[in-house]
N, C-alpha and C positions, 0 to 999 in steps of 0.2 A: 332886048329879046335874046341876044347872044349870051348876055350875062345870066339870064334866067336859065337858059339851056345848059350852060356850063355848070351852074349851081346844081341843077337837077342831076347831071352826070356824076358830079362829085358825091352827092347824097347816095345815088345808086351804087357807086363804087364802095362807099363805106359800109352800106347795108350788105353788099356781097361779101366783104371781108369777114364780117361778123357772123354771117349765116352759113358760110361754107363749112366750118368745123361741125356745126350742128347737122348739116346735111350728110357729111361724111360719117358722123357717129351713128346717124340713123340707119346707115347701110350695114352696120355691124349686126350679126345675127347669132343666135344661140343654137348649138347642135348638141348631140348627146352621144356618149359612149355606152356600150353595153358589154363590158368585160366581165363584171362580177355582179350578181344580183344583190349582194349585201353592201355594195359600195356606198359610202355616205353621200357621195356626189357623183354626177355623171355629166356635168356641164362642160362644154367646150365653146369658147367665144371665137367666132370667125370674123376676122377683120380683113381689110384690104391688103395689109402687109404681113399679117401673121395669124397664127392659130394659137390660142391660149388654153391649155388644159388646166382646169382649176384644181386647187387643193381638195383632197378628199376623193378624187378619182382613183380607181384601182386598175393597175396594169398587170399584164401577164408576161413573165419572162421565163426562159429556160436556161438551166446551167449549161455553160459552154465547155465545161470540164468537170471531172469528178471532184467531189469535195468530201473531206473527212475531218470532223472537228478535232479529233485526237492529234492530227498532224498540222493543224492550223494554229494561228495565234492572232492577237490584236495587231492591226496594221496590215494584215494580209489583203491582197487585192484578189477579187473573184470576178470572173467574167461571165456574162449572160448574153443571150440573144433574144430578139423579138421573134417568136416562132413564125409569125405570118404578118403580112401588112395590116396595120391598124387603121380602120376607117371609123368615122362616126356612123350612127344609124342613118344619117341623112346622106352618106356617101362621100364625105370629105376625107382625103388621106391625111393621117396625122403622122404615122411612122411607117416608112417603107420596110418591106421584108429585107432582112440582112442587117438591120440596125443592131448595134452592139450596146450593151449596158455594162458599166463599170461600177462595182460595189466594193466597199471596204469593210472588213471585219473590225468591229470596235471593241468587242469583248467576247470571250468564250467562258461560259460557266460549266465547269466539269461535272460529270455525273456524281450524284450524291447517294448516300445510303437510302434504303427503302424505295428503290426504283425511281428516284428523281433523275430524269434524263438530262443529258447535257443540253445547254441552250446557247444559241449563237446570236449575238447582237450584230446587226449588219445595217449599213447605210448605203443605199443606191445613190451614187454621186454624179454620174455622167452618162449622157446618151451620145453615142458616136454613130452618125448617119453613114450610109454607104459611100458618100462623097467626102468622108472624113470631117465633116462639120461636127463640132462638139457643142453640146448643150448641157449646161449644169442643171441638175435636178436634186431634189432631196426627197427620198422615199424610204420607207421601212417595210419589212415583211408584214403582210396583212394577216396577222394572227391575233389571238386574244391579248397576248402580252408583247406583241411586235417582235417576237423572237422565233428563230427557226429551231425546231426540235422534232424528235421522232414521235410518231403518233402512238396511240394506245395499243394498236395491234402489234407493233414491234416489241413493246414491253410484255404484252401477253405471250408472244412467241418465246421470249426469253424465259419466262416463268414456266411455260409448258415444257420447254427443252430441259430445264433444270429438273423438273419433276420427273420426266420420263427417264432421263439419264440416271438419276439416283434410284429410280424405281427398278431399272434394269440391274444396277449394281446390287440393290437390296435383294432382288430375286436370286441373283447368282450367289450371293452370300448365304441366303436361306437354304438354297438347294445344296450348297457345299456342306453346310453344317448338318443338314438332315441326312446327307448321303454317307457321311463318314461313319456314324454308328449303325444306321439302318437304311439301306438303299430304298426300302419300301416307303419311307416317309418323305420322298421327294415332293409329293403334292403338298404336304404340310409345310415344307420349306418354302415353296412358292407362296402359299397362302399367308405365311408370316412375313416373308422377305419383301414382297411387292408393296403391301400397304405401308410398312415401315419405311422402305426406301422412298416411296412416293411422298410420304408425309414429310420426311426430312428434306427432300428436293423442293417441295412446295414452300416450306418454311424458309429455306435458304434463298429461293428465287424471289420471295417477297421482301427480304431485308437487304439483299445485296445491292450495290450501286446500279443506277440505271444505265441506259445505252448512250453511246456516243452518237452524234448526228452524222448521218451519211447521205449523200445525194449522188445519183448517177448522172452522167452527161445526158442532157436532154430532159431531166426532171423539171417539172413545172413548179414555179413559185409565183405567188401574187404579191404585189407591192402597192402600198397606199401612199399617195403623194402627200407630203407634209407642207409643200409649197407649190404655187403655180409654176408652170414652165411654158415657154412659148417656142413655136417652130415657125421660122420665117417662110413666107411664100416665095416660090421661085418662078 
């Protein structure tokens, strides 16, 4: 009888050893981030010991300092912050407010003719939590070509400024030429000088090099994760 009881206990112990991992894994759950509507993925796996943010999630960071591509170079370190505590839709804290992000500039493509703006290649490499815990990440700017660059409005503003500036110069020149022989023809000078100046300004604005990339402190950028990263539960 004792032998049968001992054998039964041994069998139950063995079953418990092999079923415990399965029970633990069944306790894992899936939650979701809602940072950017176009993110390819929004899944976060919640486990007993850690939270894993999956590749394809998009996070939002803010520049912790001014950035100007003209004064930067490959290898430069750029600092960002998490603007507010990051929670899943279900309410789990992923990154607390005050979290820092460290990025590295990998390449800067200078502005090119015909208004091709500068492009900044950047890798987000590390998360630094408020308690100074460091977590390695790999993310890139969430843009069409994964590069930071000025938007079309900046380019349009540059073209408009060029057009208006040379339009004013042309108007002044037209008035000057008209005034010298006959002051009464100032109106004609305006009529000729403004279109000519604006036309030249527009042409130059369209073919000149594009804009350097600038970012103010506090400006928001989105980053897409290239690899998963995990945050340990405390």
